[in-house]
ChimeraX commands (.cxc) that place a marker at each C-alpha (Angstrom):
marker #1 position 0.00,0.00,0.00 radius 0.5
marker #1 position 1.26,3.43,-0.90 radius 0.5
marker #1 position -0.23,6.89,-0.51 radius 0.5
marker #1 position -0.82,9.37,-3.27 radius 0.5
marker #1 position -0.49,13.16,-3.10 radius 0.5
marker #1 position -3.59,13.41,-0.87 radius 0.5
marker #1 position -2.31,10.80,1.64 radius 0.5
marker #1 position -5.01,8.37,0.57 radius 0.5
marker #1 position -4.33,4.63,0.46 radius 0.5
marker #1 position -3.46,3.55,-3.06 radius 0.5
marker #1 position -2.69,0.28,-4.76 radius 0.5
marker #1 position 0.33,-0.24,-6.98 radius 0.5
marker #1 position -0.14,-2.46,-9.98 radius 0.5
marker #1 position 3.35,-3.79,-10.57 radius 0.5
marker #1 position 2.81,-4.75,-14.19 radius 0.5
marker #1 position 1.83,-1.17,-15.17 radius 0.5
marker #1 position 3.74,0.70,-12.47 radius 0.5
marker #1 position 0.69,2.92,-11.93 radius 0.5
marker #1 position -0.47,4.22,-8.56 radius 0.5
marker #1 position -4.26,4.54,-8.29 radius 0.5
marker #1 position -6.31,5.63,-5.26 radius 0.5
marker #1 position -9.78,4.25,-4.58 radius 0.5
marker #1 position -11.36,7.64,-5.26 radius 0.5
marker #1 position -9.45,7.82,-8.56 radius 0.5
marker #1 position -10.92,4.46,-9.58 radius 0.5
marker #1 position -14.39,5.69,-8.62 radius 0.5
marker #1 position -13.91,8.93,-10.57 radius 0.5
marker #1 position -12.94,6.87,-13.62 radius 0.5
marker #1 position -16.23,4.98,-13.37 radius 0.5
marker #1 position -18.33,8.16,-13.13 radius 0.5
marker #1 position -20.60,8.64,-16.16 radius 0.5
marker #1 position -19.53,5.27,-17.59 radius 0.5
marker #1 position -20.98,2.62,-15.31 radius 0.5
marker #1 position -22.41,4.52,-12.35 radius 0.5
marker #1 position -25.26,6.98,-12.25 radius 0.5
marker #1 position -24.75,10.26,-10.34 radius 0.5
marker #1 position -26.59,9.15,-7.17 radius 0.5
marker #1 position -24.66,5.87,-6.88 radius 0.5
marker #1 position -21.41,7.68,-7.60 radius 0.5
marker #1 position -22.02,10.21,-4.80 radius 0.5
marker #1 position -22.97,7.46,-2.37 radius 0.5
marker #1 position -19.84,5.44,-3.18 radius 0.5
marker #1 position -17.64,8.54,-3.11 radius 0.5
marker #1 position -18.91,9.45,0.36 radius 0.5
marker #1 position -18.38,5.85,1.56 radius 0.5
marker #1 position -14.81,5.84,0.23 radius 0.5
marker #1 position -14.12,9.19,1.90 radius 0.5
marker #1 position -15.40,7.80,5.20 radius 0.5
marker #1 position -13.20,4.73,4.75 radius 0.5
marker #1 position -10.19,6.98,4.13 radius 0.5
marker #1 position -10.98,8.94,7.30 radius 0.5
marker #1 position -11.42,5.73,9.29 radius 0.5
marker #1 position -8.12,4.38,7.94 radius 0.5
marker #1 position -6.34,7.58,8.97 radius 0.5
marker #1 position -7.83,7.35,12.47 radius 0.5
marker #1 position -6.86,3.69,12.73 radius 0.5
marker #1 position -3.30,4.50,11.68 radius 0.5
marker #1 position -3.14,7.11,14.44 radius 0.5
marker #1 position -4.48,4.61,16.95 radius 0.5
marker #1 position -1.94,2.01,15.82 radius 0.5
marker #1 position 0.91,4.48,16.27 radius 0.5
marker #1 position -0.37,5.41,19.72 radius 0.5
marker #1 position -0.66,1.74,20.67 radius 0.5
marker #1 position 2.90,1.05,19.45 radius 0.5
marker #1 position 4.21,3.88,21.63 radius 0.5
marker #1 position 2.14,2.63,24.57 radius 0.5
marker #1 position 3.42,-0.93,24.11 radius 0.5
marker #1 position 7.03,0.30,24.06 radius 0.5
marker #1 position 6.42,2.34,27.21 radius 0.5
marker #1 position 4.76,-0.58,28.99 radius 0.5
marker #1 position 7.54,-2.98,27.99 radius 0.5
marker #1 position 10.13,-0.62,29.46 radius 0.5
marker #1 position 8.09,-0.24,32.65 radius 0.5
marker #1 position 7.64,-4.02,32.82 radius 0.5
marker #1 position 11.41,-4.58,32.56 radius 0.5
marker #1 position 12.03,-2.01,35.28 radius 0.5
marker #1 position 9.43,-3.59,37.55 radius 0.5
marker #1 position 10.83,-7.09,36.97 radius 0.5
marker #1 position 14.23,-5.75,38.01 radius 0.5
marker #1 position 12.69,-4.27,41.14 radius 0.5
marker #1 position 10.92,-7.56,41.94 radius 0.5
marker #1 position 14.11,-9.58,41.41 radius 0.5
marker #1 position 16.07,-7.25,43.68 radius 0.5
marker #1 position 13.42,-7.29,46.38 radius 0.5
marker #1 position 13.05,-11.08,46.13 radius 0.5
marker #1 position 16.79,-11.53,46.58 radius 0.5
marker #1 position 16.78,-9.17,49.56 radius 0.5
marker #1 position 13.80,-10.99,51.08 radius 0.5
marker #1 position 15.46,-14.37,50.58 radius 0.5
marker #1 position 18.62,-13.09,52.23 radius 0.5
marker #1 position 16.68,-11.71,55.22 radius 0.5
marker #1 position 14.68,-14.92,55.54 radius 0.5
marker #1 position 17.88,-16.95,55.48 radius 0.5
marker #1 position 19.34,-14.76,58.22 radius 0.5
marker #1 position 16.35,-15.09,60.48 radius 0.5
marker #1 position 15.09,-18.63,59.84 radius 0.5
marker #1 position 18.36,-20.58,59.85 radius 0.5
marker #1 position 20.89,-21.04,62.62 radius 0.5
marker #1 position 24.26,-22.56,61.73 radius 0.5
marker #1 position 26.07,-24.76,64.25 radius 0.5
marker #1 position 28.98,-27.13,63.70 radius 0.5
marker #1 position 28.74,-26.69,59.91 radius 0.5
marker #1 position 25.03,-27.51,59.64 radius 0.5
marker #1 position 22.11,-25.12,59.29 radius 0.5
marker #1 position 18.93,-25.70,61.29 radius 0.5
marker #1 position 15.61,-24.09,60.45 radius 0.5
marker #1 position 13.45,-22.34,63.02 radius 0.5
marker #1 position 9.69,-22.82,62.66 radius 0.5
marker #1 position 7.24,-19.93,63.07 radius 0.5
marker #1 position 7.13,-20.47,66.82 radius 0.5
marker #1 position 10.93,-20.21,66.98 radius 0.5
marker #1 position 11.50,-23.91,67.71 radius 0.5
marker #1 position 14.57,-25.51,66.12 radius 0.5
marker #1 position 13.75,-28.27,63.62 radius 0.5
marker #1 position 16.03,-31.34,63.54 radius 0.5
marker #1 position 16.36,-31.62,59.74 radius 0.5
marker #1 position 19.91,-30.62,58.67 radius 0.5
marker #1 position 20.26,-27.97,55.95 radius 0.5
marker #1 position 23.23,-26.85,53.89 radius 0.5
marker #1 position 24.63,-23.62,55.35 radius 0.5
marker #1 position 25.47,-22.33,51.87 radius 0.5
marker #1 position 22.31,-22.92,49.80 radius 0.5
marker #1 position 19.81,-23.95,52.53 radius 0.5
marker #1 position 18.81,-27.20,50.83 radius 0.5
marker #1 position 18.23,-30.32,52.97 radius 0.5
marker #1 position 21.39,-32.40,53.48 radius 0.5
marker #1 position 21.34,-36.12,52.78 radius 0.5
marker #1 position 23.23,-38.84,54.63 radius 0.5
marker #1 position 23.90,-42.55,54.50 radius 0.5
marker #1 position 25.43,-43.23,57.91 radius 0.5
marker #1 position 24.29,-40.19,59.97 radius 0.5
marker #1 position 27.82,-38.86,60.27 radius 0.5
marker #1 position 28.64,-37.64,56.74 radius 0.5
marker #1 position 26.12,-35.19,55.26 radius 0.5
marker #1 position 26.10,-34.02,51.63 radius 0.5
marker #1 position 24.19,-31.33,49.81 radius 0.5
marker #1 position 22.47,-32.35,46.58 radius 0.5
marker #1 position 22.48,-28.82,45.17 radius 0.5
marker #1 position 26.05,-27.70,45.83 radius 0.5
marker #1 position 29.30,-29.54,46.57 radius 0.5
marker #1 position 29.04,-29.01,50.35 radius 0.5
marker #1 position 29.93,-32.08,52.48 radius 0.5
marker #1 position 30.56,-32.31,56.22 radius 0.5
marker #1 position 31.57,-35.06,58.66 radius 0.5
marker #1 position 29.85,-34.54,62.03 radius 0.5
marker #1 position 31.25,-35.72,65.37 radius 0.5
marker #1 position 27.91,-35.41,67.14 radius 0.5
marker #1 position 24.48,-36.47,65.89 radius 0.5
marker #1 position 22.07,-33.97,64.36 radius 0.5
marker #1 position 19.60,-34.51,67.22 radius 0.5
marker #1 position 22.24,-33.69,69.84 radius 0.5
marker #1 position 23.29,-30.50,68.00 radius 0.5
marker #1 position 19.65,-29.40,67.57 radius 0.5
marker #1 position 18.93,-30.11,71.25 radius 0.5
marker #1 position 21.93,-28.04,72.32 radius 0.5
marker #1 position 20.61,-25.15,70.19 radius 0.5
marker #1 position 17.24,-25.41,71.92 radius 0.5
marker #1 position 18.94,-25.35,75.31 radius 0.5
marker #1 position 20.96,-22.28,74.34 radius 0.5
marker #1 position 17.77,-20.44,73.34 radius 0.5
marker #1 position 16.04,-21.28,76.65 radius 0.5
marker link #1:1,2 radius 0.2
marker link #1:2,3 radius 0.2
marker link #1:3,4 radius 0.2
marker link #1:4,5 radius 0.2
marker link #1:5,6 radius 0.2
marker link #1:6,7 radius 0.2
marker link #1:7,8 radius 0.2
marker link #1:8,9 radius 0.2
marker link #1:9,10 radius 0.2
marker link #1:10,11 radius 0.2
marker link #1:11,12 radius 0.2
marker link #1:12,13 radius 0.2
marker link #1:13,14 radius 0.2
marker link #1:14,15 radius 0.2
marker link #1:15,16 radius 0.2
marker link #1:16,17 radius 0.2
marker link #1:17,18 radius 0.2
marker link #1:18,19 radius 0.2
marker link #1:19,20 radius 0.2
marker link #1:20,21 radius 0.2
marker link #1:21,22 radius 0.2
marker link #1:22,23 radius 0.2
marker link #1:23,24 radius 0.2
marker link #1:24,25 radius 0.2
marker link #1:25,26 radius 0.2
marker link #1:26,27 radius 0.2
marker link #1:27,28 radius 0.2
marker link #1:28,29 radius 0.2
marker link #1:29,30 radius 0.2
marker link #1:30,31 radius 0.2
marker link #1:31,32 radius 0.2
marker link #1:32,33 radius 0.2
marker link #1:33,34 radius 0.2
marker link #1:34,35 radius 0.2
marker link #1:35,36 radius 0.2
marker link #1:36,37 radius 0.2
marker link #1:37,38 radius 0.2
marker link #1:38,39 radius 0.2
marker link #1:39,40 radius 0.2
marker link #1:40,41 radius 0.2
marker link #1:41,42 radius 0.2
marker link #1:42,43 radius 0.2
marker link #1:43,44 radius 0.2
marker link #1:44,45 radius 0.2
marker link #1:45,46 radius 0.2
marker link #1:46,47 radius 0.2
marker link #1:47,48 radius 0.2
marker link #1:48,49 radius 0.2
marker link #1:49,50 radius 0.2
marker link #1:50,51 radius 0.2
marker link #1:51,52 radius 0.2
marker link #1:52,53 radius 0.2
marker link #1:53,54 radius 0.2
marker link #1:54,55 radius 0.2
marker link #1:55,56 radius 0.2
marker link #1:56,57 radius 0.2
marker link #1:57,58 radius 0.2
marker link #1:58,59 radius 0.2
marker link #1:59,60 radius 0.2
marker link #1:60,61 radius 0.2
marker link #1:61,62 radius 0.2
marker link #1:62,63 radius 0.2
marker link #1:63,64 radius 0.2
marker link #1:64,65 radius 0.2
marker link #1:65,66 radius 0.2
marker link #1:66,67 radius 0.2
marker link #1:67,68 radius 0.2
marker link #1:68,69 radius 0.2
marker link #1:69,70 radius 0.2
marker link #1:70,71 radius 0.2
marker link #1:71,72 radius 0.2
marker link #1:72,73 radius 0.2
marker link #1:73,74 radius 0.2
marker link #1:74,75 radius 0.2
marker link #1:75,76 radius 0.2
marker link #1:76,77 radius 0.2
marker link #1:77,78 radius 0.2
marker link #1:78,79 radius 0.2
marker link #1:79,80 radius 0.2
marker link #1:80,81 radius 0.2
marker link #1:81,82 radius 0.2
marker link #1:82,83 radius 0.2
marker link #1:83,84 radius 0.2
marker link #1:84,85 radius 0.2
marker link #1:85,86 radius 0.2
marker link #1:86,87 radius 0.2
marker link #1:87,88 radius 0.2
marker link #1:88,89 radius 0.2
marker link #1:89,90 radius 0.2
marker link #1:90,91 radius 0.2
marker link #1:91,92 radius 0.2
marker link #1:92,93 radius 0.2
marker link #1:93,94 radius 0.2
marker link #1:94,95 radius 0.2
marker link #1:95,96 radius 0.2
marker link #1:96,97 radius 0.2
marker link #1:97,98 radius 0.2
marker link #1:98,99 radius 0.2
marker link #1:99,100 radius 0.2
marker link #1:100,101 radius 0.2
marker link #1:101,102 radius 0.2
marker link #1:102,103 radius 0.2
marker link #1:103,104 radius 0.2
marker link #1:104,105 radius 0.2
marker link #1:105,106 radius 0.2
marker link #1:106,107 radius 0.2
marker link #1:107,108 radius 0.2
marker link #1:108,109 radius 0.2
marker link #1:109,110 radius 0.2
marker link #1:110,111 radius 0.2
marker link #1:111,112 radius 0.2
marker link #1:112,113 radius 0.2
marker link #1:113,114 radius 0.2
marker link #1:114,115 radius 0.2
marker link #1:115,116 radius 0.2
marker link #1:116,117 radius 0.2
marker link #1:117,118 radius 0.2
marker link #1:118,119 radius 0.2
marker link #1:119,120 radius 0.2
marker link #1:120,121 radius 0.2
marker link #1:121,122 radius 0.2
marker link #1:122,123 radius 0.2
marker link #1:123,124 radius 0.2
marker link #1:124,125 radius 0.2
marker link #1:125,126 radius 0.2
marker link #1:126,127 radius 0.2
marker link #1:127,128 radius 0.2
marker link #1:128,129 radius 0.2
marker link #1:129,130 radius 0.2
marker link #1:130,131 radius 0.2
marker link #1:131,132 radius 0.2
marker link #1:132,133 radius 0.2
marker link #1:133,134 radius 0.2
marker link #1:134,135 radius 0.2
marker link #1:135,136 radius 0.2
marker link #1:136,137 radius 0.2
marker link #1:137,138 radius 0.2
marker link #1:138,139 radius 0.2
marker link #1:139,140 radius 0.2
marker link #1:140,141 radius 0.2
marker link #1:141,142 radius 0.2
marker link #1:142,143 radius 0.2
marker link #1:143,144 radius 0.2
marker link #1:144,145 radius 0.2
marker link #1:145,146 radius 0.2
marker link #1:146,147 radius 0.2
marker link #1:147,148 radius 0.2
marker link #1:148,149 radius 0.2
marker link #1:149,150 radius 0.2
marker link #1:150,151 radius 0.2
marker link #1:151,152 radius 0.2
marker link #1:152,153 radius 0.2
marker link #1:153,154 radius 0.2
marker link #1:154,155 radius 0.2
marker link #1:155,156 radius 0.2
marker link #1:156,157 radius 0.2
marker link #1:157,158 radius 0.2
marker link #1:158,159 radius 0.2
marker link #1:159,160 radius 0.2
marker link #1:160,161 radius 0.2
view
């Protein structure tokens, strides 16, 4: 689609290299195929279509600008959320885990120490085979404990009391 001198939508016929607007086509049909009343009706309809197309183009441009603005705002807000999530995770880790003898223990909402061992680095649950060597499945953290997890957790509870 191209526009002619009047900024009306036009079609380009590649084989003739001629640019013709819809109103130009209609004017060419005047007095040949169309009577005066039909011509005026069609001319007015085509003018309204041209006006509608111009309004739609303006709306499309506005929407493109709005989309670009909203995308930029969305990126900024995602950055804010990521930063706040990281800060929240860090604060939660500080307040909900207590590290003793190389093992992290989680406090429940009441403040009671849970006996499940957690990795002090990534706060994932540690796994064990013989209850003396504990390994993290998420990071390469491994520790050999001299006392049992239950004894360490109990000593933490006693310290808090």
